N, C-alpha and C positions, 0 to 999 in steps of 0.2 A: 473619458472619465476613469478614475482609478477605482476598480471594484473593491479592493481591499479596504479603502477608506470608508465606503458606505457600510461595509461589514463592521468596521470598527465603531462607527456611530452606534449601531444597534446593540453591540455588546455593552457599551458604556452608558446607555440611556437608563435613567431611573425616573419613574413618574410618581414616586412616593416621598421624595425628599425635597426640601426647600433650598433656596440659594445659599444658606449658610453651610450646606453640606458639600459645596463645590470644592472638593479638595482631593488630591490623589491619595490612594491608600497604599500602604507598603506591600511589597510582594508577599504572597502567602508563604508561611513557613510551616512545613508539615512536621509534627512531632516524630520522634524517633521510635516511639512505642506504638504498637498496633492499637491497643485499647484507647490510648489518648487520642490517636487520630480518628478512630471511629466515633468518639464523643464529639470531637471537633467537626467531623463531617456532618453529623446530625444537626449540630448548631448552624453550620454553614448553609445546609439545605433550607433550614427554617428561615435564615436571613434572606436567601435568594427569593423564596416564595413571598416573604414580607415585602421586599422591594417591588415585586410584581403585583402588589395589591392584595396579598393574602391568597395567592393561588393555591387551590386545594391540591393535595397529593395526587388524587385521581379525579379529574373533572367528570361530572355526570355524563354517561354515554348517550349520544344522540342517535338519530336515525341515519341509516346509511343505505344508499341505493346504487346499484350497478346497472348501467344501460349500455347497449351496444351490441356488437362492436361498432366503433365509430368509423367514419369514412376516412379519417386521417391516417389510420394504421390498422390493419386487420388483426393485430395481436393486442389491441387495447380496448378496454371498456371505459366508458365515461363514468366517473364517480361523483356522487353528490352526498355531502355530509351536512345534516341539519342538527347543529348542537342545540342543547336546551336553551342556551343564551348565546347571543352574538350572531354574526352573519353566516349565511349558508356558504359552505366551502365546495369548490369544484376542482376536479382534476381527472387523472387517468390512472388505470391500473391494468395489470396483466389480464388478458382475456383467456388465454389457455395456459394452464400450468398443472403440475402434478399436485396431488393432495398433500398439503402440509409442506409446501416448498419454503426454504429459507427466504426471507423477505428483505428487500432493499427499499428504503424510503428515500426517494431522490428529491432534494430541495434545490430548486433552480435558482438562477441569478436574478437580475434586476427586472422589475416590472410585473404587471399582472398578466394572467392568461398564458404563462410560459411553462405550465406543467407539461405541455405537449412536446417540450424539448426531449422527452424520453424517446420520441419517435424520430428525432432528427439524426442524420448520420453523424457519427463521431469522427475522430481523426483517422480511424481505420476504414471509414466508409460504412461501418455497421452501427446501427442505432443502439442506444443504451438498452432498450427493452429486448432487442434481438440478441445482443451480446450476453445479457444476463440469462435469457431464456435457454440458450444452448448450454449453459452451465447448470441449469435446473433451478434458477432463482426467480422468484416472483418480484414484481416491481409495482410501487404505487407512488404517484407524484401529485401533490395538491398545490393549487395556485396560492401564491403568497398574498397576504393582506396588504403588502407594501406596494406602493406605486411611486416611482421616482422618475417621472418623465423629465424633470429638470435636473441639470447637472449641478453638483455641489460646488463646482468651481465657478459657476456663473450666478448663483443665487444664495442668499442667506435665509430664504424662507422655507427651504425644503425641510429642514429639521423641525420647523414649527408645525408643518402640516402632516407629519408622519403619525399614524395612529399609535395608540399605546402599545409598547412592546409586549406588555402582559397579554394583550389580545392575540398577538402573533404566537406566543408560546402556548397559550391555551388552545389555539387552533391546531397547532402541531401535536399536542397531546391528544386531541380528538382524532387526528389522523391515525395515531398509534392505536387508539381504542377501536377505530373502524376496521382494523385488520381482523377482528374477531368475527366480523360479519361474513367472511368468505373463507371457505375451507382450504383454498389454495395457498393461503398465507399461514406461515408458521409464526405464531406470536412469541415463541421462545427463542427464535433465532432471527434477530432483526438487526440490520445495519442501517445507518443513516449516512448519506452522501450529500455534502453541501458544497456548492460551487458559487463563489462570488458572494452575493447577499445571503445565499442559502448556507454558507459556512457558519455564520453566526447562529442561524436557526438550528443547524445540526449540533453544534456544541452545546447550546442551551438544552436541547431535548435530551441529548446523551447524559448531560450532567444531572438533569432532574428526574430521569426515569431509567431505572436499571433494567428494564425490559430491552433496552437498546444494548446490544452486545459489543458493538464497535461503531466508531464514527470516523469518517474520512472527510476532511475539510480542506478546501483549496481557496487561498486568498485571505487567510485569517492573520491579523496582526495584533500586537499587544498595545492597547490604548495608551498606557502611560509612556511607552516608547514613542508613540506617535506625537504626543505632546512635547516630549523631550527633544525630538528631532525637528520640531517645527522651525523652519528657517526664518520666517517672517512673523510679524505680529499676528497672533491667532485671529481667524475670522470670528465674527460674532457668534455663529452657530457652534464653533469649536469651544468657545468660552463657556457655553451653556452645558457642555457635556459633564456628566457626573461619573467619575471613575469610582464606582462602588464595588463592582466585581470585575476584576481583571481576568485575562485569559488564564493566569496562574491558578486561580481558585476553581474556575469552571473545569479546567483540564484535570486538576487533582480529583474532583468529584467523579470523574469518569473511571478512575482506577478501581479495581484491577482489570477493567475492560479495555479493549484495544482502542487506541487513538492515533490517527496519522494526520499530519498537517503539512501542507505545502504552503510556503510563504514566498512573497516576491511581488513584483509589480511590472506592468508594461511601460510605465512612465518613469524614466530615471530621474526626473526633476521633482517628483512628488515626495512629500514628507515621509512616505512609508517605503521608499526605495531602499532595498537591502535590509529591512528590519526583520529580525528573526523572532519567531515565537520563543518565549522563555519556557523551557520544558522542565526546569528544575523541580517545581512543585509536583508535577505529574510523575517524574522519575522517583522522587522521594516517596510518594505515596505507593507507587508500584513495588518498591523494594520491601514494603511492609507485608506484602502478601506472598505466600509460598508459590513456587512456580506452577503447581498444579491448579491454583486458583486463577491464574492469569490467562486472559485471552490473548492470543498472539498479537503483537503490536508491530507497527512499521516505524522505521526511523523518521524523525522530523527532517525534512529535506527542502532545499531551495528549488523552486520551479519558476518557469517564466509564466507568471500569472496573467491571463488575459480574459476576454469576455467569453471564450470558448475553451474547451479542453485542449491541452497539448497532448501529444502522443505519450510523453513521459508520465503526465498526470493520469492519463487513461490506463496505461499498463500498470502503474503502481496501484491504482484503485482496484483493478481486477485482482491483482495478487493479494492485496490486503484483505479483501472480502473473501477470497478463496480460503485464505488461512483461517479467518475467523468464523466463517459460517459453514463451509462445505466439509463433508466428512473426509478425513484423511485415512490413514491406515494402508495396509498392504494391498497390492494388486496381484491376485493369483496368476500364475502362468497359465496360458490357454492350453497347455498340453503337459504331459509328464516332463520333468527336467531332462534336457539333452546334454550329451557329453561336451566338455569344454574343448575348443580347438587346441590342437597340439602345436607348440612352437617347433618349427622344423627349419631346414636349411634355407628355405625361401624367405624367411623373415630377415629384415634389415635392422641392425642395432643402430638406432638413431643417435645414440650418445656413446658409442663404443670408445671414441678417442677424444671426448670433450663435447662442448656445446658451441663450438665455432659454427657459424651459419644460423644458429637459433637466434630469434629476435625478441629481446625484452621490450614490452610495450606498456604504455600508459604512464604510470608514475614509478620510475625505477632508478636506483643509484647504480653506479658501475659494479658495486660489490653485492648487489641483491642476490644475483644468481651465480652460483659457483659450481664447479665440477671437480671431484677428486675421487680417485680410485673407483670410477664407475658410478658414483652417486652424484646426482644433481640436487643441490641444496638451495632452498629459498630462505634468506635471512633478511627480511625487510626492515627498514627504519620506521620511525613514527609516521603515521598518516600516509602509508605507502601501499598502494594497491595496483594490481596489474596482472600480466601473464607473460610466460615465456613461450613464444610461438615456434613450432617446428619449421624447418626450412622449406618443406614442400607442401603443395596443395594436393589433396587426394579426393577421390570419389568414394568407391567402395573399398573396404579394408578390414583387416583384423589387427587390433592393437593389443599388445600384452605389456604390462608394466607392474612394478611394485611401488608402493607408496606407504608413507607413515607420517603421522602428525602427532604433536605433543598433546597433553591433556587439554581438553576444550579447544583444540586446534581446528582450523577450518581451511580446507583447500578443495581442489577439484581438478578434473581432467576435462578439457574442452575438446569437442569434436565438431567438425564442419563449421567452424567459426570464420569470421572475416577479419582481416587485419585492422588494427586501430592506428589511425594516422595522426594522433595527437599525444602530447606529453604534458604533464602537469606537475609542478614542484610538489615535493612531499611536505606540505604544510596543512594546518587545519583548514585554511581557506581552500587549498587545493583539494582536500578530501571532499568538501562540499561540491566543488566543481566536478570531481570525478562522479559523484552521485548524480549530479544534474545531467551528465553525459551518459547516464546509465543505459540508454537505448542502444549505444554502440558497444556495450560490453560484449565479450565473446559468448557469454551465457544467453544473450538475447539474439545475436546474429546467427548463432548456432546452438549447441547444447552444452550444458555442464553436467558431467557425471559427478555428483557430490561425493566428497571424501573428507569427512569431518568426524570429530569425536564429540560425544555428548548430545547428539541431535535426536536421541530417542529412537523408538521403534520405527518400522517402515512407514513412510509417508512420502508425499511428493517433495519433501524438503529434507529427507534423511539421507544418510550415506547410501549409495547405490541407486539413488533416484536420478532420473533425468530432471534436474532441478526445475521445479515449478510446473512440470508437465506430466510426469508419470512416476508412480511409486513402485518400488521393488516388491517382490513377493516375500522377501526376508532380508535381514541385515546380519549375515554371519561375519561380523567384523571382529578383529582381534583388538585387545586393549591398546590404549594410546601408547605410543612409543615403540610398538611392534610393527613389523612389516606386514602389509596386506597386499593382496594380488588381484588385479583387474584383468580380465580379457573382454574386449569389446569387439563385436562383429557388426559392421554396418553394411547392409546391402539394400540399396534403394531406400524405400521408406521403412524398412524393417531394421530395428536395432536390438541386438541381444547383448546381455551383460552377464558375466560370471564374476562373483566375488569369492575369493579364496576357494575356488574350485566348484562352487555351487551356483547354478544358474538362477539369477534373481530377476532378470528382465527379458521380455520378448515383446517389444512394443512396435506397433505400426504407427509411425508419427503422422501419417496422412489422416489418421482417425482422431487426432488429439483436438479437442475443442478449444484449447488454450493457444494453439499455434497459429500465428498470423502468416508466417512465411515458411515454406517447406524447403529446408536446406538439404540438398542432396550431394553437396560437395563443399570443401572448405579446408581449414587448417586444424591441426591437432595442437594442443597447448597445455601447459601446466599453470595452475592458478597461484597467484600471490594474493591472499586475502588478508594481508596485514599481520600474519604470524608465520611461524616457521613451518616448513614442510620439506620432505625429502622424497626423491624418486630414483629408481634404478631399473636396469634391464628394460629400457623402453624400446620395444621391438615392434616393427610394422611389416605387414604383408598386404600387398595390393590384391584385390579380388577382381577378376574380370567381370565386365558388365553382364555376361551371361549368367552370373551367379545371382542376379537380382531376383527377388520374389516378393 
């Protein structure tokens, strides 16, 4: 069965309109003025609730009970929600958590009784509840009211026996209200994650309730594209679908909050194969809000959608929620700043006479990387990403180099990364494939020391961060277009960084909760992030194993 297809049904169903309304609607166009959009947004929300049978903005709060912990998982409590109207809801929630933890609502895939998926091992071998718990996040997952034991490819009755979508949305809003009943849930920092069937639930909940700060959906497609790509005569159930609110409108309602969507399919013969979510309306709405009002968002990306998480989906979900919910900011040094290592005669200049022996990887033209008068320059073409890998693999070392980027430029220095054995043409399609292969990026097989302009104060994503893993204590960066200097010392699990002479990192990577693999050796490299960057004085000194601490 194609999970994205069932998701599509539920987005497009309306139970308030008659047969005469069976017609596609044009993609949503967002006004160019903020005031006009806000007025349209209010009207759009009113229309959505009307289609759902006059859904109130805040359904009455019901009774909530937490029991357990259950035998299925020691870190879970059984949850029972008794709404004022409608069926009783059942699910699972975090048993042990800190007071006021940021909260993730996990909306599972097909079938009833699947809220326990939060306790099942993910692609890393760690369950969702445990993965979130080590990051300080609380989790709640409630069984869906949907039951789809029959495949849509073998029956035309399935759509007729689905309960009203309004009841599903109302139940999900009750789940959001239930968070108030337990102090371990922070109702001001809530993310929804929807996989498969749950992708539609997540999008609707995020669109209708601004208490949701971000939504991560996997397996979501655009209904009108589905109809346009239907290769054969539409099945009877497909003809019954009402395209009243497409993904465009629901996505736009989420702005300026974060929204990430993976699209794709496991079945290349299905009508949703290769269909991309149309992000235009969401992007148009996001541009109307100043940067300080936006919650960090993640790019819309192709993924291999299946009945379970893939590793790429899993890692992207973790990064997205980390950016949106978890505190960023500087990480103070655990000690007074130490002096920067001095470059001496034992350092080898890796590019003293050019970059012969260095290896350009991923998506590179012959002229992307050049060397002249001691300067390594990156001048990428359109849709071109990759890295220039140094010729030798190293264990413990001290690396010294200068770098500069243009205004809003983005680059980085890779350490302890693995080679990449694939090449993709520099095209828009190639860019999507590069994103899909993101698990093999050198920033994931090793570490990236971020080197970018305009990324704000110290955080896990700023300049001088071990990107995605550890924030610097400070970012004493020079303006765009000027030379900056890095010194990096790596000894076993300890990584120290100096930026322009000031120590900004001293991190024990074996203590990082975000790290899946502990890289203690690998290659050094320079990043091509699709824009210009320059490097010089790339000097390396190997450190004996005895220096590890």
